[in-house]
C-alpha positions as CSV (number, residue, x, y, z in Angstrom):
1,M,85.9,93.0,88.9
2,R,85.4,89.6,87.1
3,K,87.5,86.6,87.9
4,L,89.9,85.6,85.1
5,N,89.6,82.2,83.6
6,W,92.7,80.0,84.0
7,G,93.8,76.7,82.5
8,M,96.6,74.3,83.2
9,I,98.5,71.9,81.0
10,G,100.3,69.2,83.0
11,G,100.5,69.3,86.8
12,G,98.2,66.3,87.1
13,E,97.5,64.0,90.1
14,G,100.7,63.2,91.9
15,S,102.6,66.1,90.3
16,Q,105.1,67.8,92.5
17,I,104.4,71.4,91.2
18,G,100.7,71.0,90.2
19,P,99.2,71.6,93.7
20,A,101.3,74.8,94.2
21,H,100.0,76.2,91.0
22,R,96.3,75.3,91.8
23,L,96.6,76.8,95.3
24,G,98.5,79.8,94.1
25,A,96.3,80.7,91.1
26,Q,93.1,80.7,93.2
27,A,94.5,82.0,96.5
28,D,93.4,85.6,96.0
29,G,90.2,85.3,94.0
30,N,91.7,86.5,90.8
31,F,91.4,83.2,88.8
32,T,88.9,80.4,88.4
33,M,90.3,77.1,87.1
34,A,88.2,76.7,84.0
35,A,90.1,74.3,81.7
36,G,92.8,71.7,81.8
37,A,94.8,69.0,80.0
38,L,96.4,67.6,83.1
39,D,98.0,64.3,82.1
40,V,99.7,62.6,79.2
41,D,97.2,59.8,79.9
42,A,94.0,61.4,78.5
43,A,91.5,59.4,80.5
44,R,93.3,59.9,83.7
45,G,93.8,63.6,83.0
46,R,90.1,64.2,82.2
47,D,89.0,62.3,85.2
48,Y,91.2,64.3,87.5
49,A,90.2,67.6,85.9
50,Q,86.5,66.9,86.6
51,R,87.3,66.0,90.2
52,L,88.9,69.4,90.5
53,G,85.6,71.0,89.3
54,I,86.4,71.6,85.6
55,A,83.4,71.1,83.4
56,S,83.5,67.9,81.3
57,D,83.7,69.9,78.0
58,R,86.8,71.7,79.2
59,A,88.6,68.7,80.6
60,Y,90.7,68.1,77.6
61,A,92.5,65.0,76.4
62,N,95.6,66.9,75.4
63,W,97.0,70.4,74.9
64,Q,96.2,70.5,71.2
65,D,92.5,69.9,71.9
66,M,92.6,72.5,74.7
67,L,94.1,75.1,72.3
68,E,91.5,74.6,69.7
69,G,88.6,74.3,72.2
70,E,89.5,77.4,74.1
71,R,90.2,79.5,71.0
72,A,86.7,79.0,69.9
73,R,85.0,80.0,73.2
74,E,83.7,83.5,74.1
75,D,84.7,82.7,77.7
76,R,88.1,81.5,76.7
77,I,90.9,81.3,79.3
78,D,92.8,84.4,80.1
79,L,95.9,82.6,81.1
80,V,97.4,79.1,80.7
81,T,100.1,77.5,82.9
82,V,102.5,75.1,81.2
83,A,103.7,72.6,83.8
84,T,104.7,69.7,81.5
85,P,108.1,68.0,81.1
86,N,110.9,70.4,80.1
87,A,111.2,69.2,76.5
88,T,107.6,70.2,75.7
89,H,107.7,73.8,77.0
90,F,108.7,75.5,73.8
91,E,106.1,73.9,71.5
92,I,103.2,74.4,73.9
93,T,104.1,77.9,75.0
94,K,104.7,79.1,71.4
95,A,101.4,77.6,70.2
96,F,99.3,79.3,72.9
97,L,101.0,82.6,72.5
98,E,100.3,82.5,68.8
99,G,96.8,81.5,69.6
100,G,96.3,84.7,71.5
101,F,96.7,83.4,75.1
102,N,98.8,84.7,78.0
103,V,101.2,82.0,79.3
104,L,103.0,81.2,82.5
105,C,105.6,78.6,81.8
106,E,107.5,76.5,84.3
107,K,111.3,76.7,84.2
108,P,113.3,76.1,82.2
109,M,111.3,78.0,79.6
110,T,112.9,76.1,76.7
111,M,115.6,73.5,76.0
112,T,117.8,75.7,73.7
113,V,118.8,79.4,73.5
114,E,117.3,79.6,70.0
115,E,114.0,78.4,71.2
116,G,114.1,81.0,74.0
117,E,114.8,83.8,71.7
118,E,111.9,82.7,69.5
119,I,109.6,82.8,72.5
120,V,110.7,86.4,73.3
121,R,110.0,87.4,69.7
122,V,106.6,85.7,69.5
123,A,105.5,87.3,72.8
124,A,106.5,90.7,71.5
125,A,104.7,90.1,68.2
126,T,101.5,88.9,69.7
127,G,101.5,91.4,72.6
128,K,100.8,88.6,75.0
129,I,102.4,88.0,78.4
130,C,104.9,85.1,78.6
131,A,106.0,84.8,82.2
132,V,108.3,82.2,83.8
133,N,107.8,80.7,87.2
134,Y,110.8,82.1,89.1
135,C,108.5,82.1,92.1
136,Y,111.2,82.6,94.7
137,S,111.5,86.2,93.5
138,A,107.9,86.8,94.7
139,Y,108.5,86.3,98.4
140,P,107.7,89.6,100.1
141,M,111.1,89.9,101.8
142,V,112.9,89.2,98.5
143,R,111.0,92.2,97.1
144,E,112.2,94.2,100.1
145,M,115.8,93.2,99.4
146,R,115.4,94.3,95.7
147,H,113.9,97.6,96.9
148,M,116.8,98.2,99.3
149,V,119.4,97.6,96.6
150,A,117.5,99.7,94.1
151,T,117.3,102.7,96.5
152,G,120.9,102.5,97.5
153,Q,120.5,101.4,101.1
154,I,123.5,99.1,100.9
155,G,125.4,101.1,98.3
156,K,126.6,99.5,95.1
157,P,126.6,95.7,95.3
158,R,130.1,94.3,95.2
159,L,129.6,90.6,95.8
160,I,126.7,88.1,95.7
161,V,127.0,84.7,97.1
162,T,124.1,82.3,96.5
163,N,123.4,78.6,96.6
164,F,120.6,76.1,95.9
165,S,121.8,72.8,97.4
166,H,120.0,69.8,98.8
167,G,120.8,66.2,99.4
168,H,117.7,64.4,98.2
169,H,119.4,62.8,95.2
170,G,122.5,61.7,97.2
171,D,121.6,58.1,97.6
172,A,123.2,56.1,94.8
173,T,120.9,53.1,95.4
174,D,118.0,55.4,94.4
175,A,119.5,56.4,91.1
176,D,117.0,54.4,89.1
177,N,114.0,56.0,90.7
178,P,112.0,57.5,87.8
179,R,111.4,60.7,89.8
180,V,115.1,61.1,90.1
181,R,116.6,59.5,87.0
182,W,115.1,61.8,84.4
183,R,116.8,64.8,85.9
184,Y,120.2,63.4,84.9
185,D,119.1,62.0,81.5
186,P,120.0,64.3,78.5
187,K,117.0,63.0,76.6
188,M,114.6,64.3,79.3
189,A,116.5,67.2,81.0
190,G,118.6,68.6,78.2
191,V,122.2,69.6,78.4
192,S,122.3,70.2,82.2
193,G,121.0,68.5,85.3
194,Q,121.3,70.3,88.7
195,F,122.3,73.7,87.3
196,A,119.3,73.8,85.0
197,D,117.0,72.4,87.7
198,C,117.9,74.5,90.7
199,G,121.0,76.6,89.9
200,I,119.1,78.9,87.5
201,H,116.8,79.9,90.4
202,A,119.8,81.1,92.3
203,M,121.2,82.9,89.3
204,H,117.9,84.6,88.4
205,M,117.6,85.7,92.1
206,A,121.0,87.3,91.9
207,S,120.0,89.3,88.8
208,F,116.6,90.1,90.3
209,I,117.8,91.5,93.5
210,A,120.8,93.3,92.0
211,G,118.8,94.8,89.2
212,D,121.6,93.7,86.9
213,Q,122.4,90.9,84.4
214,V,125.0,88.3,84.3
215,R,127.6,89.0,81.6
216,T,130.3,86.3,81.9
217,L,130.7,83.0,83.9
218,S,133.1,80.2,84.6
219,A,131.7,76.8,85.7
220,D,132.9,73.5,87.2
221,F,130.4,70.5,86.9
222,A,130.6,67.2,88.6
223,S,128.6,63.9,88.4
224,T,129.4,62.5,91.8
225,I,127.3,59.4,91.2
226,S,129.0,57.7,88.3
227,S,125.8,56.4,86.6
228,R,124.6,60.0,85.9
229,E,125.3,61.5,82.5
230,L,124.5,65.1,83.8
231,E,126.0,66.9,86.7
232,D,124.6,66.7,90.2
233,D,126.9,69.4,91.6
234,A,128.1,72.7,90.1
235,M,130.1,75.7,91.1
236,V,129.6,78.8,88.9
237,N,131.5,82.1,89.2
238,F,130.0,85.0,87.4
239,R,130.4,88.7,86.8
240,M,127.5,91.1,86.1
241,E,127.2,94.0,83.6
242,G,127.7,96.5,86.4
243,G,130.8,94.8,87.8
244,T,129.3,92.8,90.7
245,V,131.1,89.5,91.4
246,G,129.0,86.4,91.9
247,R,129.6,83.0,93.5
248,L,127.0,80.2,93.0
249,W,126.9,76.6,94.3
250,T,124.2,74.2,93.5
251,S,124.0,70.5,94.4
252,S,121.6,67.6,94.8
253,V,124.0,65.4,96.8
254,A,124.5,67.7,99.8
255,V,123.2,65.1,102.3
256,G,121.8,66.9,105.3
257,R,120.6,70.0,103.5
258,Q,116.9,70.0,102.9
259,H,116.1,72.9,100.6
260,G,119.1,75.0,100.9
261,F,118.3,78.1,98.8
262,D,119.9,81.3,100.2
263,I,121.5,84.5,99.0
264,Q,123.7,87.1,100.4
265,V,124.3,90.5,98.8
266,F,127.4,92.5,100.0
267,G,127.4,96.2,99.1
268,E,129.6,99.2,99.8
269,T,127.7,100.3,102.9
270,G,125.9,97.1,104.0
271,G,124.9,93.5,103.5
272,L,121.7,91.5,103.2
273,R,120.9,87.8,103.7
274,W,117.8,85.8,103.0
275,A,117.1,82.0,103.1
276,S,114.1,80.2,101.7
277,E,113.8,78.0,104.8
278,Q,113.2,81.2,106.8
279,P,111.6,83.3,104.2
280,N,109.9,85.8,106.6
281,Q,113.2,87.4,107.6
282,V,115.9,89.5,105.9
283,Y,119.2,90.1,107.8
284,Y,120.5,93.6,107.3
285,T,124.0,94.7,108.5
286,P,125.1,98.3,107.9
287,V,128.9,98.9,107.7
288,G,130.1,99.3,111.3
289,G,126.6,98.5,112.7
290,R,124.8,95.7,114.3
291,T,122.8,93.1,112.3
292,Q,119.1,93.8,112.2
293,I,116.4,91.3,111.5
294,M,113.6,92.6,109.3
295,E,110.3,90.8,109.5
296,K,107.6,90.3,106.9
297,G,104.5,92.2,107.9
298,E,106.3,94.8,110.0
299,G,105.8,98.6,109.5
300,G,108.1,100.5,107.2
301,L,108.6,97.9,104.5
302,C,108.3,98.9,100.8
303,D,105.0,98.9,99.0
304,E,106.0,95.7,97.0
305,A,106.7,93.7,100.2
306,T,103.6,95.0,101.9
307,R,101.3,94.3,98.9
308,L,102.4,90.7,98.7
309,S,102.0,89.9,102.5
310,R,98.6,88.3,103.3
311,V,98.9,87.6,107.0
312,S,100.1,89.6,110.0
313,I,103.6,89.7,111.4
314,A,104.9,86.4,113.0
315,H,102.6,84.2,110.8
316,P,104.5,82.3,108.1
317,E,103.8,82.5,104.4
318,G,105.3,79.6,102.5
319,F,106.1,78.4,99.0
320,P,102.5,78.1,97.6
321,L,101.9,81.8,98.5
322,A,105.1,82.8,96.8
323,V,103.7,81.1,93.7
324,A,100.4,82.9,94.4
325,N,102.3,86.2,94.3
326,I,103.3,85.4,90.7
327,Y,99.6,85.0,89.9
328,V,98.8,88.3,91.7
329,D,101.3,90.0,89.4
330,L,99.9,88.1,86.4
331,A,96.4,89.1,87.1
332,A,97.4,92.8,87.4
333,A,99.3,92.6,84.2
334,I,96.5,91.0,82.3
335,R,94.1,93.7,83.6
336,G,96.6,96.4,82.5
337,E,97.6,97.4,86.1
338,A,101.0,97.8,87.7
339,H,102.4,94.4,88.3
340,G,105.5,94.6,90.4
341,S,108.4,92.6,89.1
342,L,107.0,89.7,87.0
343,P,109.7,87.4,85.6
344,L,109.2,87.3,81.8
345,A,110.4,85.4,78.7
346,E,113.5,87.7,78.7
347,D,114.5,86.2,82.0
348,G,113.8,82.7,80.7
349,V,116.1,83.1,77.7
350,R,118.9,84.6,79.8
351,S,118.7,81.6,82.1
352,M,118.9,79.1,79.2
353,A,121.9,81.0,77.7
354,A,123.6,80.7,81.1
355,V,122.9,77.0,81.2
356,H,124.4,76.3,77.8
357,Q,127.3,78.5,78.4
358,A,128.0,77.0,81.8
359,V,128.0,73.6,80.1
360,A,130.5,74.9,77.6
361,S,132.7,76.4,80.3
362,A,132.7,73.2,82.4
363,K,133.8,71.2,79.3
364,A,136.6,73.8,78.8
365,D,138.0,73.4,82.3
366,G,136.2,76.5,83.6
367,A,137.0,78.9,80.8
368,W,135.3,82.3,81.1
369,V,132.5,82.6,78.6
370,D,129.8,85.2,77.6
371,A,126.7,84.2,79.5
372,R,124.3,86.3,77.4
373,P,122.0,85.1,74.7
374,P,123.0,86.4,71.3
375,M,120.0,88.8,71.1
376,Y,121.3,90.7,74.1
377,R,125.0,90.9,73.3
């Protein structure tokens, strides 16, 4: 089976997310990094691409050159990853889909709901895959939780409590740091800060595990550091199509919390708990029974959890390998094979609708609003 050719836009030297994509894409031998436009500074991007082993004629100055260059090649890339600033995602993703390329886009997929709906339509019209990097859903034990809910092992979910809270932006004296400041600047980040950055991971995870979609929500936003235009803390209550109640907290000023992404699902006959800082375990408690710790790599797990576990029990698998699992599913989808539970453009537009509706709710003192994009109402 031939390796698939992979290209990357953004994610250059010093990028936070670039290394995770490069490690993830190439971890299982499915992809070769064949092309890239890695930096807004053309010379710097081309130099770094060649140091990574990309041929000089495929180390592009910008994404437009990469689109034209790859479209003309017989050995064109099979997949492109878009890891650029948020405001550029729509234009680049749409252009590559229309050019006949499969795309993995970083979140948020777009800046507006209308753009998100357009991406869904373009992907459907071209028959190309547009995936979104909700990589936390690809941890093996998260897949086990989804399986347990889908097969009725905790009964119907009644309540989901999730949070994605850290304290790394809690120092007001660091507010002008460029790596921090852009996240709270509407010109760069869009209508939402922390909820769009981290909260939508938690909301997507709730939908992913429950196998259900958020229907309505009520939000309270706060900018606890006064110089910030966008929120650095948010509480969002939501209700799902099937009646499940959700509680979501996300914050970047929770000093003392490091990563802080966890989720609990409480059903009619049992409860489940998972945390990203201990991703190898799921805690399962049946009604009237003792809490059990389920371990990645142990016998008896579902096929999805087993398929995405690379090393034996008691050996940790971390964030880059969760990203790698997205690429495992992408490779399978591109080859026409079963591909697990790949997050797609439909998930991306639902997240963007939730962001915009949460902003509207917060401005209306927490009024309940329809969280769905118009195309799914």
